[in-house]
N, C-alpha and C positions, 0 to 999 in steps of 0.2 A: 504494500500500500504506500509506504514512504517513497519507494522508487517511482511509482506512478505520479505522486505529488511533485517530486523533483523534476520529472520529465515535463509535467504541465507548467511548472514555474519556468523551466528552461525555455519551453516553447513560447510562453508569454513574453519573456525578455527578448527572444528572437523576433517575435511579431512587432513589439514596440520599436525595436531597432529597424526593422523593415519599413514600418510606417514613416519613421524619420528619413530613411534613405529614399523612399519613394517621393517625398516632398521635393527632393532635389533633382529627381530624374524627369526628363521630358521626352515627348515624342513629337514628331512633326508630320503633318499630312498636307498634301496639296491637291488641288483640283483644277481642272481646266488647263492642264499642262503647266502648272505653276502660276497661273493667274492669281489664284488665292492660295495662301498657305496659312496654316494655323499650328501653334505650338501649345500642347497641353501637358500639365505636370501629372505626377502620380496621384494627385488628389482630385483629378478630373477638372482642374481649373484651367481656363484658357489664359496663357501667359503672354501670347503674342499673336497678332493677326496682321497679315500683309495682303493688301489688295493692289494688284497692278492697275494703274489709272485707266488702262484700256477697258477694264470691266465696268467702269462707271457709265459707259454709254448705254448699257442694257440692264436696267434694274432687275428684271425677272431672271436673267442669266446670272447676275451677281448673287442674288438671293440663293439660287440653286447651287452655285459654286461654293458659297459659304456653308450652306447646310451639308453638302457633300464632304467638304474638308473637315468640318467639325465631327461629323459622324464617323469618318474614317479615323480621325485622331482618337476618338473615344474607344473605338474597337482596338486600336493599337495599345492604348493605355490598359485596357482590360487584359489583353494578352500579356503585356509586360508584368502586370500584377500577378496574373496566374502563374507565370513562369517563376517569378520570385517566391511566390507562396509555396510552390511545389518543392522548392529547395528547403523551406522551413518545415513543411509538414511531411516531408518524405514522399511526396506524390499523392498524398490523400487529399481529397477535396472536402474541405470543411466549410460549409456555407455560413456566411455572415461574419467571417473573421476580419475581412477588410472591405 
């Protein structure tokens, strides 16, 4: 029983460390061949957005490009988090940890 508690405490420390590490990691996604690029950190916060001035000529296209870039970045962040989580949990999927 004590060994199980030690393992749980160790995992908790690793998860806390991982959360801090993910705050500093970012992913970038682009759409429209680089017309729109977005950077998102490990907490799913958008930290940068670049829009090429050429996109300002077509509002509907710009909206679609922004949405596409953000959605792609969010998928990349999810993958990054899952990858890091598997190293902490030994490959087990534990819902709700991060």
